[in-house]
ROMAR-688579 format. One record per residue (C-alpha): x, y, z. Coordinates in nm, 3 decimals. Example, Ala and Ser with C-alpha at 12.3 -4.5 7.8 and 13.67 -1.06 7.14 Angstrom:
<site><X>1.230</X><Y>-0.450</Y><Z>0.780</Z></site>
<site><X>1.367</X><Y>-0.106</Y><Z>0.714</Z></site>
This chain:
<site><X>10.037</X><Y>11.790</Y><Z>10.946</Z></site>
<site><X>10.106</X><Y>11.489</Y><Z>11.162</Z></site>
<site><X>10.338</X><Y>11.500</Y><Z>11.463</Z></site>
<site><X>10.464</X><Y>11.852</Y><Z>11.525</Z></site>
<site><X>10.840</X><Y>11.880</Y><Z>11.476</Z></site>
<site><X>10.895</X><Y>11.518</Y><Z>11.373</Z></site>
<site><X>11.012</X><Y>11.595</Y><Z>11.018</Z></site>
<site><X>11.271</X><Y>11.833</Y><Z>11.163</Z></site>
<site><X>11.395</X><Y>11.569</Y><Z>11.408</Z></site>
<site><X>11.443</X><Y>11.322</Y><Z>11.122</Z></site>
<site><X>11.588</X><Y>11.560</Y><Z>10.862</Z></site>
<site><X>11.940</X><Y>11.414</Y><Z>10.887</Z></site>
<site><X>11.817</X><Y>11.055</Y><Z>10.863</Z></site>
<site><X>11.689</X><Y>11.060</Y><Z>10.505</Z></site>
<site><X>11.847</X><Y>11.070</Y><Z>10.161</Z></site>
<site><X>11.725</X><Y>11.253</Y><Z>9.854</Z></site>
<site><X>11.677</X><Y>11.096</Y><Z>9.513</Z></site>
<site><X>11.449</X><Y>11.108</Y><Z>9.211</Z></site>
<site><X>11.159</X><Y>10.867</Y><Z>9.195</Z></site>
<site><X>11.318</X><Y>10.717</Y><Z>8.884</Z></site>
<site><X>11.629</X><Y>10.631</Y><Z>9.085</Z></site>
<site><X>11.413</X><Y>10.495</Y><Z>9.367</Z></site>
<site><X>11.241</X><Y>10.269</Y><Z>9.115</Z></site>
<site><X>11.571</X><Y>10.144</Y><Z>8.969</Z></site>
<site><X>11.728</X><Y>10.087</Y><Z>9.311</Z></site>
<site><X>11.425</X><Y>9.903</Y><Z>9.445</Z></site>
<site><X>11.385</X><Y>9.678</Y><Z>9.140</Z></site>
<site><X>11.740</X><Y>9.595</Y><Z>9.045</Z></site>
<site><X>11.953</X><Y>9.653</Y><Z>9.356</Z></site>
<site><X>11.750</X><Y>9.574</Y><Z>9.667</Z></site>
<site><X>11.526</X><Y>9.318</Y><Z>9.495</Z></site>
<site><X>11.741</X><Y>9.198</Y><Z>9.207</Z></site>
<site><X>11.537</X><Y>8.878</Y><Z>9.175</Z></site>
<site><X>11.208</X><Y>9.067</Y><Z>9.139</Z></site>
<site><X>11.153</X><Y>9.269</Y><Z>8.823</Z></site>
<site><X>10.825</X><Y>9.420</Y><Z>8.939</Z></site>
<site><X>10.802</X><Y>9.797</Y><Z>8.967</Z></site>
<site><X>10.760</X><Y>9.907</Y><Z>9.330</Z></site>
<site><X>10.406</X><Y>9.983</Y><Z>9.445</Z></site>
<site><X>10.382</X><Y>10.324</Y><Z>9.610</Z></site>
<site><X>10.082</X><Y>10.422</Y><Z>9.821</Z></site>
<site><X>9.996</X><Y>10.791</Y><Z>9.798</Z></site>
<site><X>9.813</X><Y>10.978</Y><Z>10.074</Z></site>
<site><X>9.569</X><Y>11.137</Y><Z>9.831</Z></site>
<site><X>9.368</X><Y>11.349</Y><Z>10.076</Z></site>
<site><X>9.675</X><Y>11.532</Y><Z>10.208</Z></site>
<site><X>9.819</X><Y>11.576</Y><Z>9.859</Z></site>
<site><X>9.502</X><Y>11.724</Y><Z>9.710</Z></site>
<site><X>9.447</X><Y>11.951</Y><Z>10.010</Z></site>
<site><X>9.803</X><Y>12.083</Y><Z>9.962</Z></site>
<site><X>9.744</X><Y>12.154</Y><Z>9.593</Z></site>
<site><X>9.410</X><Y>12.317</Y><Z>9.672</Z></site>
<site><X>9.562</X><Y>12.540</Y><Z>9.941</Z></site>
<site><X>9.835</X><Y>12.652</Y><Z>9.699</Z></site>
<site><X>9.568</X><Y>12.720</Y><Z>9.437</Z></site>
<site><X>9.366</X><Y>12.938</Y><Z>9.676</Z></site>
<site><X>9.678</X><Y>13.124</Y><Z>9.783</Z></site>
<site><X>9.774</X><Y>13.203</Y><Z>9.425</Z></site>
<site><X>9.424</X><Y>13.326</Y><Z>9.341</Z></site>
<site><X>9.420</X><Y>13.547</Y><Z>9.651</Z></site>
<site><X>9.754</X><Y>13.701</Y><Z>9.553</Z></site>
<site><X>9.667</X><Y>13.759</Y><Z>9.188</Z></site>
<site><X>9.293</X><Y>13.829</Y><Z>9.234</Z></site>
<site><X>9.243</X><Y>13.625</Y><Z>8.920</Z></site>
<site><X>9.012</X><Y>13.328</Y><Z>8.884</Z></site>
<site><X>9.177</X><Y>13.100</Y><Z>8.630</Z></site>
<site><X>8.965</X><Y>12.928</Y><Z>8.371</Z></site>
<site><X>9.173</X><Y>12.617</Y><Z>8.436</Z></site>
<site><X>9.149</X><Y>12.458</Y><Z>8.782</Z></site>
<site><X>9.505</X><Y>12.481</Y><Z>8.912</Z></site>
<site><X>9.444</X><Y>12.215</Y><Z>9.179</Z></site>
<site><X>9.362</X><Y>11.952</Y><Z>8.918</Z></site>
<site><X>9.621</X><Y>12.067</Y><Z>8.663</Z></site>
<site><X>9.890</X><Y>12.035</Y><Z>8.932</Z></site>
<site><X>9.756</X><Y>11.693</Y><Z>9.017</Z></site>
<site><X>9.750</X><Y>11.588</Y><Z>8.649</Z></site>
<site><X>10.114</X><Y>11.689</Y><Z>8.614</Z></site>
<site><X>10.199</X><Y>11.500</Y><Z>8.933</Z></site>
<site><X>10.042</X><Y>11.187</Y><Z>8.783</Z></site>
<site><X>10.258</X><Y>11.235</Y><Z>8.472</Z></site>
<site><X>10.567</X><Y>11.256</Y><Z>8.694</Z></site>
<site><X>10.474</X><Y>10.935</Y><Z>8.875</Z></site>
<site><X>10.414</X><Y>10.762</Y><Z>8.543</Z></site>
<site><X>10.747</X><Y>10.869</Y><Z>8.397</Z></site>
<site><X>10.919</X><Y>10.736</Y><Z>8.710</Z></site>
<site><X>10.776</X><Y>10.395</Y><Z>8.619</Z></site>
<site><X>10.595</X><Y>10.333</Y><Z>8.947</Z></site>
<site><X>10.277</X><Y>10.141</Y><Z>9.023</Z></site>
<site><X>10.062</X><Y>10.357</Y><Z>9.250</Z></site>
<site><X>9.755</X><Y>10.337</Y><Z>9.467</Z></site>
<site><X>9.587</X><Y>10.653</Y><Z>9.596</Z></site>
<site><X>9.426</X><Y>10.623</Y><Z>9.937</Z></site>
<site><X>9.155</X><Y>10.862</Y><Z>10.063</Z></site>
<site><X>9.034</X><Y>10.910</Y><Z>10.420</Z></site>
<site><X>8.743</X><Y>10.682</Y><Z>10.511</Z></site>
<site><X>8.432</X><Y>10.682</Y><Z>10.732</Z></site>
<site><X>8.614</X><Y>10.601</Y><Z>11.058</Z></site>
<site><X>8.870</X><Y>10.878</Y><Z>11.042</Z></site>
<site><X>8.887</X><Y>11.083</Y><Z>11.366</Z></site>
<site><X>8.606</X><Y>11.332</Y><Z>11.419</Z></site>
<site><X>8.852</X><Y>11.575</Y><Z>11.578</Z></site>
<site><X>9.211</X><Y>11.657</Y><Z>11.485</Z></site>
<site><X>9.419</X><Y>11.889</Y><Z>11.703</Z></site>
<site><X>9.107</X><Y>11.980</Y><Z>11.896</Z></site>
<site><X>8.915</X><Y>12.087</Y><Z>11.586</Z></site>
<site><X>8.619</X><Y>11.914</Y><Z>11.431</Z></site>
<site><X>8.694</X><Y>11.751</Y><Z>11.096</Z></site>
<site><X>8.435</X><Y>11.851</Y><Z>10.836</Z></site>
<site><X>8.328</X><Y>11.531</Y><Z>10.664</Z></site>
<site><X>8.262</X><Y>11.628</Y><Z>10.306</Z></site>
<site><X>8.387</X><Y>11.513</Y><Z>9.970</Z></site>
<site><X>8.486</X><Y>11.806</Y><Z>9.750</Z></site>
<site><X>8.449</X><Y>11.815</Y><Z>9.374</Z></site>
<site><X>8.828</X><Y>11.807</Y><Z>9.359</Z></site>
<site><X>8.826</X><Y>11.462</Y><Z>9.520</Z></site>
<site><X>8.571</X><Y>11.327</Y><Z>9.273</Z></site>
<site><X>8.751</X><Y>11.466</Y><Z>8.968</Z></site>
<site><X>9.087</X><Y>11.350</Y><Z>9.106</Z></site>
<site><X>8.959</X><Y>10.995</Y><Z>9.151</Z></site>
<site><X>8.842</X><Y>10.993</Y><Z>8.790</Z></site>
<site><X>9.182</X><Y>11.117</Y><Z>8.674</Z></site>
<site><X>9.364</X><Y>10.857</Y><Z>8.885</Z></site>
<site><X>9.167</X><Y>10.577</Y><Z>8.722</Z></site>
<site><X>9.231</X><Y>10.722</Y><Z>8.374</Z></site>
<site><X>9.604</X><Y>10.710</Y><Z>8.446</Z></site>
<site><X>9.574</X><Y>10.338</Y><Z>8.520</Z></site>
<site><X>9.632</X><Y>10.377</Y><Z>8.892</Z></site>
<site><X>9.411</X><Y>10.247</Y><Z>9.173</Z></site>
<site><X>9.182</X><Y>10.429</Y><Z>9.418</Z></site>
<site><X>9.126</X><Y>10.297</Y><Z>9.770</Z></site>
<site><X>8.909</X><Y>10.446</Y><Z>10.045</Z></site>
<site><X>9.055</X><Y>10.372</Y><Z>10.386</Z></site>
<site><X>8.854</X><Y>10.249</Y><Z>10.681</Z></site>
<site><X>8.981</X><Y>10.546</Y><Z>10.882</Z></site>
<site><X>9.285</X><Y>10.765</Y><Z>10.822</Z></site>
<site><X>9.450</X><Y>10.717</Y><Z>10.483</Z></site>
<site><X>9.799</X><Y>10.746</Y><Z>10.633</Z></site>
<site><X>9.719</X><Y>10.470</Y><Z>10.885</Z></site>
<site><X>9.585</X><Y>10.243</Y><Z>10.610</Z></site>
<site><X>9.893</X><Y>10.300</Y><Z>10.394</Z></site>
<site><X>10.131</X><Y>10.246</Y><Z>10.686</Z></site>
<site><X>9.979</X><Y>9.905</Y><Z>10.760</Z></site>
<site><X>9.986</X><Y>9.809</Y><Z>10.390</Z></site>
<site><X>10.353</X><Y>9.905</Y><Z>10.387</Z></site>
<site><X>10.432</X><Y>9.719</Y><Z>10.707</Z></site>
<site><X>10.264</X><Y>9.402</Y><Z>10.578</Z></site>
<site><X>10.442</X><Y>9.417</Y><Z>10.242</Z></site>
<site><X>10.139</X><Y>9.492</Y><Z>10.023</Z></site>
<site><X>10.299</X><Y>9.818</Y><Z>9.909</Z></site>
<site><X>10.666</X><Y>9.911</Y><Z>9.903</Z></site>
<site><X>10.654</X><Y>10.274</Y><Z>10.017</Z></site>
<site><X>10.421</X><Y>10.551</Y><Z>10.133</Z></site>
<site><X>10.431</X><Y>10.894</Y><Z>9.969</Z></site>
<site><X>10.293</X><Y>11.154</Y><Z>10.208</Z></site>
<site><X>10.346</X><Y>11.489</Y><Z>10.376</Z></site>
<site><X>10.195</X><Y>11.362</Y><Z>10.702</Z></site>
<site><X>10.449</X><Y>11.243</Y><Z>10.962</Z></site>
<site><X>10.179</X><Y>11.037</Y><Z>11.137</Z></site>
<site><X>10.286</X><Y>10.747</Y><Z>10.914</Z></site>
<site><X>10.587</X><Y>10.688</Y><Z>11.142</Z></site>
<site><X>10.388</X><Y>10.606</Y><Z>11.461</Z></site>
<site><X>10.138</X><Y>10.418</Y><Z>11.245</Z></site>
<site><X>10.422</X><Y>10.183</Y><Z>11.148</Z></site>
<site><X>10.527</X><Y>10.263</Y><Z>10.790</Z></site>
<site><X>10.873</X><Y>10.130</Y><Z>10.703</Z></site>
<site><X>10.960</X><Y>10.325</Y><Z>10.386</Z></site>
<site><X>10.835</X><Y>10.681</Y><Z>10.359</Z></site>
<site><X>10.871</X><Y>10.917</Y><Z>10.061</Z></site>
<site><X>10.825</X><Y>11.290</Y><Z>10.115</Z></site>
<site><X>10.833</X><Y>11.558</Y><Z>9.848</Z></site>
<site><X>11.074</X><Y>11.814</Y><Z>9.999</Z></site>
<site><X>10.914</X><Y>12.148</Y><Z>10.089</Z></site>
<site><X>11.039</X><Y>12.466</Y><Z>9.922</Z></site>
<site><X>11.202</X><Y>12.281</Y><Z>9.632</Z></site>
<site><X>11.126</X><Y>12.329</Y><Z>9.266</Z></site>
<site><X>10.958</X><Y>12.037</Y><Z>9.093</Z></site>
<site><X>10.944</X><Y>12.198</Y><Z>8.750</Z></site>
<site><X>11.096</X><Y>11.908</Y><Z>8.558</Z></site>
<site><X>10.939</X><Y>11.566</Y><Z>8.522</Z></site>
<site><X>11.210</X><Y>11.431</Y><Z>8.754</Z></site>
<site><X>11.008</X><Y>11.421</Y><Z>9.077</Z></site>
<site><X>11.246</X><Y>11.439</Y><Z>9.374</Z></site>
<site><X>11.168</X><Y>11.287</Y><Z>9.714</Z></site>
<site><X>11.330</X><Y>11.243</Y><Z>10.054</Z></site>
<site><X>11.345</X><Y>10.873</Y><Z>10.142</Z></site>
<site><X>11.307</X><Y>10.764</Y><Z>10.505</Z></site>
<site><X>11.386</X><Y>10.402</Y><Z>10.592</Z></site>
<site><X>11.280</X><Y>10.322</Y><Z>10.948</Z></site>
<site><X>11.536</X><Y>10.041</Y><Z>10.970</Z></site>
<site><X>11.812</X><Y>10.295</Y><Z>10.901</Z></site>
<site><X>11.653</X><Y>10.541</Y><Z>11.144</Z></site>
<site><X>11.649</X><Y>10.276</Y><Z>11.416</Z></site>
<site><X>12.011</X><Y>10.187</Y><Z>11.342</Z></site>
<site><X>12.120</X><Y>10.552</Y><Z>11.368</Z></site>
<site><X>11.905</X><Y>10.669</Y><Z>11.657</Z></site>
<site><X>11.756</X><Y>10.367</Y><Z>11.831</Z></site>
<site><X>11.403</X><Y>10.492</Y><Z>11.763</Z></site>
<site><X>11.160</X><Y>10.200</Y><Z>11.727</Z></site>
<site><X>10.789</X><Y>10.191</Y><Z>11.647</Z></site>
<site><X>10.721</X><Y>10.227</Y><Z>12.018</Z></site>
<site><X>10.950</X><Y>10.528</Y><Z>12.022</Z></site>
<site><X>10.759</X><Y>10.695</Y><Z>11.740</Z></site>
<site><X>10.430</X><Y>10.634</Y><Z>11.921</Z></site>
<site><X>10.574</X><Y>10.785</Y><Z>12.240</Z></site>
<site><X>10.690</X><Y>11.094</Y><Z>12.047</Z></site>
<site><X>10.345</X><Y>11.130</Y><Z>11.887</Z></site>
<site><X>10.180</X><Y>11.114</Y><Z>12.230</Z></site>
<site><X>10.418</X><Y>11.360</Y><Z>12.396</Z></site>
<site><X>10.406</X><Y>11.618</Y><Z>12.116</Z></site>
<site><X>10.118</X><Y>11.793</Y><Z>11.945</Z></site>
<site><X>9.970</X><Y>11.575</Y><Z>11.671</Z></site>
<site><X>9.652</X><Y>11.516</Y><Z>11.475</Z></site>
<site><X>9.538</X><Y>11.284</Y><Z>11.756</Z></site>
<site><X>9.608</X><Y>11.494</Y><Z>12.067</Z></site>
<site><X>9.750</X><Y>11.819</Y><Z>12.201</Z></site>
<site><X>10.055</X><Y>11.659</Y><Z>12.362</Z></site>
<site><X>10.212</X><Y>11.724</Y><Z>12.703</Z></site>
<site><X>10.263</X><Y>12.088</Y><Z>12.795</Z></site>
<site><X>10.629</X><Y>12.176</Y><Z>12.851</Z></site>
<site><X>10.771</X><Y>11.873</Y><Z>12.667</Z></site>
<site><X>10.947</X><Y>11.973</Y><Z>12.345</Z></site>
<site><X>11.065</X><Y>11.778</Y><Z>12.044</Z></site>
<site><X>11.422</X><Y>11.721</Y><Z>12.167</Z></site>
<site><X>11.304</X><Y>11.591</Y><Z>12.504</Z></site>
<site><X>11.049</X><Y>11.359</Y><Z>12.341</Z></site>
<site><X>11.314</X><Y>11.233</Y><Z>12.098</Z></site>
<site><X>11.557</X><Y>11.170</Y><Z>12.383</Z></site>
<site><X>11.300</X><Y>10.976</Y><Z>12.586</Z></site>
<site><X>11.223</X><Y>10.763</Y><Z>12.281</Z></site>
<site><X>11.595</X><Y>10.692</Y><Z>12.235</Z></site>
<site><X>11.604</X><Y>10.568</Y><Z>12.595</Z></site>
<site><X>11.348</X><Y>10.298</Y><Z>12.512</Z></site>
<site><X>11.048</X><Y>10.433</Y><Z>12.702</Z></site>
<site><X>10.827</X><Y>10.389</Y><Z>12.395</Z></site>
<site><X>10.889</X><Y>10.015</Y><Z>12.395</Z></site>
<site><X>10.809</X><Y>10.001</Y><Z>12.765</Z></site>
<site><X>10.486</X><Y>10.189</Y><Z>12.697</Z></site>
<site><X>10.380</X><Y>9.948</Y><Z>12.421</Z></site>
<site><X>10.471</X><Y>9.649</Y><Z>12.637</Z></site>
<site><X>10.252</X><Y>9.774</Y><Z>12.921</Z></site>
<site><X>9.970</X><Y>9.855</Y><Z>12.679</Z></site>
<site><X>9.981</X><Y>9.507</Y><Z>12.524</Z></site>
<site><X>9.952</X><Y>9.324</Y><Z>12.855</Z></site>
<site><X>9.620</X><Y>9.154</Y><Z>12.917</Z></site>
<site><X>9.610</X><Y>9.295</Y><Z>13.268</Z></site>
<site><X>9.362</X><Y>9.461</Y><Z>13.499</Z></site>
<site><X>9.329</X><Y>9.840</Y><Z>13.492</Z></site>
<site><X>9.495</X><Y>9.852</Y><Z>13.833</Z></site>
<site><X>9.802</X><Y>9.665</Y><Z>13.710</Z></site>
<site><X>9.827</X><Y>9.867</Y><Z>13.386</Z></site>
<site><X>9.795</X><Y>10.188</Y><Z>13.587</Z></site>
<site><X>10.081</X><Y>10.076</Y><Z>13.811</Z></site>
<site><X>10.301</X><Y>9.999</Y><Z>13.508</Z></site>
<site><X>10.218</X><Y>10.337</Y><Z>13.357</Z></site>
<site><X>10.303</X><Y>10.510</Y><Z>13.686</Z></site>
<site><X>10.641</X><Y>10.336</Y><Z>13.687</Z></site>
<site><X>10.710</X><Y>10.458</Y><Z>13.332</Z></site>
<site><X>10.619</X><Y>10.813</Y><Z>13.435</Z></site>
<site><X>10.855</X><Y>10.794</Y><Z>13.733</Z></site>
<site><X>11.142</X><Y>10.666</Y><Z>13.517</Z></site>
<site><X>11.091</X><Y>10.933</Y><Z>13.249</Z></site>
<site><X>11.077</X><Y>11.206</Y><Z>13.514</Z></site>
<site><X>11.403</X><Y>11.077</Y><Z>13.661</Z></site>
<site><X>11.565</X><Y>11.067</Y><Z>13.316</Z></site>
<site><X>11.469</X><Y>11.428</Y><Z>13.237</Z></site>
<site><X>11.601</X><Y>11.531</Y><Z>13.579</Z></site>
<site><X>11.933</X><Y>11.345</Y><Z>13.558</Z></site>
<site><X>11.995</X><Y>11.274</Y><Z>13.186</Z></site>
<site><X>12.162</X><Y>10.953</Y><Z>13.300</Z></site>
<site><X>12.163</X><Y>10.806</Y><Z>12.948</Z></site>
<site><X>12.296</X><Y>11.126</Y><Z>12.791</Z></site>
<site><X>12.019</X><Y>11.146</Y><Z>12.532</Z></site>
<site><X>11.796</X><Y>11.422</Y><Z>12.667</Z></site>
<site><X>12.037</X><Y>11.711</Y><Z>12.615</Z></site>
<site><X>12.005</X><Y>11.954</Y><Z>12.903</Z></site>
<site><X>11.875</X><Y>11.832</Y><Z>13.237</Z></site>
<site><X>11.556</X><Y>12.010</Y><Z>13.333</Z></site>
<site><X>11.380</X><Y>11.972</Y><Z>13.669</Z></site>
<site><X>11.113</X><Y>12.211</Y><Z>13.536</Z></site>
<site><X>11.024</X><Y>11.985</Y><Z>13.242</Z></site>
<site><X>11.044</X><Y>11.684</Y><Z>13.473</Z></site>
<site><X>10.793</X><Y>11.846</Y><Z>13.706</Z></site>
<site><X>10.556</X><Y>11.919</Y><Z>13.416</Z></site>
<site><X>10.569</X><Y>11.556</Y><Z>13.304</Z></site>
<site><X>10.505</X><Y>11.434</Y><Z>13.658</Z></site>
<site><X>10.209</X><Y>11.669</Y><Z>13.693</Z></site>
<site><X>10.065</X><Y>11.548</Y><Z>13.360</Z></site>
<site><X>10.053</X><Y>11.192</Y><Z>13.499</Z></site>
<site><X>10.134</X><Y>11.065</Y><Z>13.148</Z></site>
<site><X>10.092</X><Y>10.782</Y><Z>13.072</Z></site>
<site><X>9.770</X><Y>10.694</Y><Z>13.251</Z></site>
<site><X>9.452</X><Y>10.502</Y><Z>13.179</Z></site>
<site><X>9.301</X><Y>10.807</Y><Z>13.008</Z></site>
<site><X>9.575</X><Y>10.779</Y><Z>12.743</Z></site>
<site><X>9.473</X><Y>10.426</Y><Z>12.641</Z></site>
<site><X>9.245</X><Y>10.549</Y><Z>12.360</Z></site>
<site><X>9.523</X><Y>10.761</Y><Z>12.207</Z></site>
<site><X>9.777</X><Y>10.477</Y><Z>12.233</Z></site>
<site><X>9.528</X><Y>10.247</Y><Z>12.062</Z></site>
<site><X>9.468</X><Y>10.508</Y><Z>11.788</Z></site>
<site><X>9.831</X><Y>10.468</Y><Z>11.681</Z></site>
<site><X>9.898</X><Y>10.103</Y><Z>11.764</Z></site>
<site><X>9.575</X><Y>9.950</Y><Z>11.629</Z></site>
<site><X>9.397</X><Y>10.200</Y><Z>11.401</Z></site>
<site><X>9.085</X><Y>10.095</Y><Z>11.208</Z></site>
<site><X>9.186</X><Y>9.941</Y><Z>10.874</Z></site>
<site><X>9.014</X><Y>9.758</Y><Z>10.589</Z></site>
<site><X>8.938</X><Y>9.393</Y><Z>10.664</Z></site>
<site><X>8.995</X><Y>9.295</Y><Z>10.300</Z></site>
<site><X>9.311</X><Y>9.399</Y><Z>10.116</Z></site>
<site><X>9.246</X><Y>9.453</Y><Z>9.744</Z></site>
<site><X>9.494</X><Y>9.359</Y><Z>9.473</Z></site>
<site><X>9.662</X><Y>9.619</Y><Z>9.255</Z></site>
<site><X>9.745</X><Y>9.476</Y><Z>8.911</Z></site>
<site><X>9.937</X><Y>9.708</Y><Z>8.674</Z></site>
<site><X>9.723</X><Y>9.894</Y><Z>8.420</Z></site>
<site><X>9.800</X><Y>10.124</Y><Z>8.129</Z></site>
<site><X>9.671</X><Y>10.483</Y><Z>8.111</Z></site>
<site><X>9.365</X><Y>10.560</Y><Z>7.902</Z></site>
<site><X>9.512</X><Y>10.814</Y><Z>7.657</Z></site>
<site><X>9.180</X><Y>10.905</Y><Z>7.496</Z></site>
<site><X>9.014</X><Y>10.942</Y><Z>7.836</Z></site>
<site><X>9.293</X><Y>11.165</Y><Z>7.971</Z></site>
<site><X>9.276</X><Y>11.385</Y><Z>7.660</Z></site>
<site><X>8.899</X><Y>11.426</Y><Z>7.693</Z></site>
<site><X>8.926</X><Y>11.498</Y><Z>8.067</Z></site>
<site><X>9.183</X><Y>11.774</Y><Z>8.011</Z></site>
<site><X>8.972</X><Y>11.942</Y><Z>7.742</Z></site>
<site><X>8.650</X><Y>11.924</Y><Z>7.943</Z></site>
<site><X>8.781</X><Y>12.015</Y><Z>8.289</Z></site>
<site><X>9.081</X><Y>12.241</Y><Z>8.227</Z></site>
<site><X>8.935</X><Y>12.452</Y><Z>7.948</Z></site>
<site><X>9.221</X><Y>12.351</Y><Z>7.718</Z></site>
<site><X>9.181</X><Y>12.362</Y><Z>7.342</Z></site>
<site><X>9.260</X><Y>12.047</Y><Z>7.145</Z></site>
<site><X>9.585</X><Y>12.206</Y><Z>7.026</Z></site>
<site><X>9.691</X><Y>12.305</Y><Z>7.379</Z></site>
<site><X>9.596</X><Y>11.962</Y><Z>7.516</Z></site>
<site><X>9.806</X><Y>11.781</Y><Z>7.256</Z></site>
<site><X>10.100</X><Y>12.016</Y><Z>7.310</Z></site>
<site><X>10.099</X><Y>11.974</Y><Z>7.688</Z></site>
<site><X>10.048</X><Y>11.597</Y><Z>7.677</Z></site>
<site><X>10.324</X><Y>11.564</Y><Z>7.419</Z></site>
<site><X>10.566</X><Y>11.709</Y><Z>7.676</Z></site>
<site><X>10.430</X><Y>11.559</Y><Z>7.998</Z></site>
<site><X>10.240</X><Y>11.241</Y><Z>7.908</Z></site>
<site><X>10.390</X><Y>11.068</Y><Z>7.605</Z></site>
<site><X>10.729</X><Y>10.989</Y><Z>7.769</Z></site>
<site><X>10.539</X><Y>10.856</Y><Z>8.070</Z></site>
<site><X>10.322</X><Y>10.635</Y><Z>7.848</Z></site>
<site><X>10.630</X><Y>10.472</Y><Z>7.696</Z></site>
<site><X>10.775</X><Y>10.400</Y><Z>8.041</Z></site>
<site><X>10.442</X><Y>10.259</Y><Z>8.167</Z></site>
<site><X>10.408</X><Y>10.035</Y><Z>7.859</Z></site>
<site><X>10.761</X><Y>9.900</Y><Z>7.909</Z></site>
<site><X>10.696</X><Y>9.834</Y><Z>8.278</Z></site>
<site><X>10.365</X><Y>9.661</Y><Z>8.213</Z></site>
<site><X>10.537</X><Y>9.438</Y><Z>7.957</Z></site>
<site><X>10.815</X><Y>9.356</Y><Z>8.207</Z></site>
<site><X>10.566</X><Y>9.281</Y><Z>8.485</Z></site>
<site><X>10.368</X><Y>9.049</Y><Z>8.258</Z></site>
<site><X>10.678</X><Y>8.852</Y><Z>8.165</Z></site>
<site><X>10.796</X><Y>8.841</Y><Z>8.527</Z></site>
<site><X>10.474</X><Y>8.665</Y><Z>8.622</Z></site>
<site><X>10.548</X><Y>8.384</Y><Z>8.374</Z></site>
<site><X>10.869</X><Y>8.270</Y><Z>8.545</Z></site>
């Protein structure tokens, strides 16, 4: 999901750590004068769809319909892992103004029972539910960029062109059997320092490659897009887009950017493209990107629809009785099984959450 190939391009620009370590580092190293637990925004729609797809795949392989809904049991365990890490969390769902089409396919606008049950479970765990104005990843990226939340946890690489500054990604193909949830941490300041890729660069990459917003430019691959972004063409694109100019003037600026990118692919004068390619250069020239018809897609990344009012997210403790009842009623667990599972997964998390809530309360008094 997101921008095709972007995670691969950035794989050497992240570091891996447990969420517990992320919490400790954020609270006591980076922000030693602020004892508050970091607030992490979770892209709930993508997360639940991932769990649901895994659930369907398992049922298809085993031809067995489980009495317990695996999608929600996975999600319940994920909430326990977040709690034991000591994080404050908000879960953001896609809203009414999300795109009608993604990658050329119509998005079916329906709220599954999994979403409704998940929202109930989120609230029982003392976390917050937010419905975005449009895309959840866009909403979270803006909240991160404006300092309302400290990080975005997602599997969707669209958060980079939307402007997120600290991104957490659960690594694919890794075991998460223990309560120590492991994530890859991407800091866009570090990425810019290492590669020169800015927000404008990420937007350029998202426009050149296949993404949820558009099909991309035929013949332009990930390495070429990354190289053009390193050369600063994304910043030039955003500068031209932001000018309060006539369509004729903007079109002329866009044409100049196209000419310069074509020349760069042909000559590799900055040494960032890799192999020179007149063929790829010709394809980009023929695409006439960027042009006035790309304005809507540029705007989709640079100024997405977001909530006009930003809610507050005070820390709250989990509702132990409510969680216990939910598990019995929705997972088909007996009372004995519920207590045994929660003893392993939930009780340590409750202790951590209680300690954090106490610390946050005292921090507010100084």
